[in-house]
Phi, psi and omega in degrees: 000134185293148177249132176243126188250173168285165168236105185234123178054039173084007181240147171273114189228143172287174176293148179301328181271359180073007183272156178222169171225163185272139166264127187257132170284114181298331181281311179278347179056042182214149178298145174230350178210159172248131188245139177300128182266100184292147177233188181301319181298320181293316177301312178302318180296318180295317179295322178295321179296317180292323178297313180298318183293331176277315185284322188245342187275173183276346190303309182295334185265354179297147171301143185305327180298323179288319175299314181295325178293321177296321179290325174295324176297316176302318177302312178302318180292327175292320185282329182297317175261046180306324178297319179295310180296321181298319177296322179299314182287329176294320181289323183284320191249348184076018182283144181300127183303317184302318182290322180289312180290321183281340183221306194295319182289317178295324176295319176296319175299317178293322178299319177301315177297322181298315180297317178300318181287322178301316179295317185294325183265002182294154178238148175264188182236155171237153188231095183298146180223161178269350186263014175089351176283154180237119183241135176216165185252149175233158179227072176289153182296153184285322182140230181271123183252124171265123183243130178240123187236155183268185185259353189285327177223077192302311182283309181301323183280333173292318179295327181295337176268312184298312189308296183292325179301310180290323181299326182273002172098009178278168167250160191226142162246117184256127172246098181282170179294147180292336180288335186226070187275335199288317185293333179296314181297321182290327177296316179298320175299316180295330179296320176298317176299324182287354179098008174284122191297154175307145180086345182286321178235115181239147179230133177230131182256155177199142177251137173084173182288162177077189174073236190303313183305307182294324179295318179293312186295322184275357183288136175294347178282344181271124181267335178217152176231125177234137192222140165227130179169198182288160183296324180297315177293327177296322177296322177293321178296318181297320179295317180294323181281339187296339183289344181227000170057049170284156171301129183236133172243130182226130170245110187253210191287173178200151175220081199283147173270144177228113187252129178240111180274156181294333183280010169270019188298340181291339183213049181294330177297317177294320178300321177292319182297316179291328176296319177296317178294319182287342181265327192244352177308139180058035182056029181060021172273060183221131183292339180260008184301140181275086193254347174254103189259114177250119186239133181298139195307317187291344177241012186300305184299319181298309183291319180300314181303316180293320178296317179298316179298318180297317180298319181294334179283342184286125186269132174259150180162201183300121181299339177279346181282124181298342179278347184282126176269323182232127175270189176288166170289162194288338184204165176300318179300317181292319177302309181296325181293316180293316177300322178296322176295319178299327179292341180280346186299309180293320178302322184274005174090014180263182181221136175270114183280323178208154176104209185109199183296144184268195177291186179309143179104189187271052179255145166229129180290148173311119188242136175238125179242149179227172173074017180261140178286158181302339181262008176292153185300321181294339176275329192264325188266153173278107187286321181059042175209168187284070184227129177240138176248118184253140180210147180277158170219164182252314189241163177297319179301317182295318181300314180295317180299316177297318182295321182277352181278072185205151172279353181257168177190049181274314182209167176203162176216154178212153183230126182202150173266000186254110182299318175305313178296322182302312181290322185293313180291315178307320181291333183269344184281133180271075182215146181290334174219135177237125178260133180244120178055030171198187181200136169082003182285132176236144172228123188286358172276340184269155180289147176221126181170184188225169174273163169048231184283006176273002173138183180224128178082183183223151175250157174111133173049232182297335180289321177293321177301314182297326185278320190265005177232172173247087183307128189229140175257134173247125177250116183260120175269173185283000000 
């Protein structure tokens, strides 16, 4: 059975207490690796290594060109063994191998390059004055960044934290999700190969609540905390960090609205196709998934029929089979949670048009439910499984009200043939990112984050710079 270790100060090390936990293959539903079970001593060692690497090491003082070059090397190393990393994430998370190898690894490598280039090409400001003084701004790195990442996109979401933090000259302690530990360790190994000094990127593993995560977040050695995960876990992170008030950035849950207006009639088939992709991709284990589908009444039956047909075409099965569109859910707990939510549909007066429990294993078929009131559980909660709730609306105001009637606000999408309506509705939606006549496009120069329980702060471009640096003014006298 494979062994997965921490990476601390450039070394692959077991836990100080010698304990491990099992990593479970969601498809085979059996352990395939033993993972180092981190404790306080491991968290403290990783933080101390990151602190030394920042305070005494060369990384923060390197010319930006050299840091960017090292990150480009790391990107090349990530992309070169895309097959290796994809197999790791498929085995850990049950994700279809074709999607991970064909898109996710390459996208993560490109994102790493983008962060390196954004930093290298960034500009500071000068502030002209009449009194002969010269004032300009600097953006030195903040220090030690604690990053906590989820299991749904192990490599891309780790890179989304590591990339900008390292590019701006910080050091990092990464705590990946316990369900998907392997690729994080491998990324840290590749970083050393790329020439990133020991201690700059450290990885510590832990299973279950408490322990390492709170220890890392609450440590006075951590200068920044960045988190992606559920809203409940985000609240725990905020509570742990609250005792010492470090800057915290959190991207949390979402239950996104997807609005299809009748005036999208020129391409309703495409709207339905993108709605299927936006709702069921990665077995809907995506925080931006478009799971609340609002369709204008005059085209409701037409669009619903197309969405149901698209859902039924998605093939479930072995994640290593290239024909598989949806793998199993990541864990037994997640599977039981989604099935429990499906049981509430009938109780709340709704109907499942297609889908339900899948074949043997932790599968759930792509599910479409109708007839539910806006306060039904399937409308209100982040299900994080392949379930869509569809409902009709009549007016633009009603659509906006339905979309905004949520404790979340991470993303939203809309389809319309009216450009004026597109801008008007996008401006009224309470969501951190709004897709119009498309879905899922990200640009790392643009802000990303959510309203309400979907998080605090924004990532991307100048927003990452503001969070990961200590903006400083220098006033030069004569």
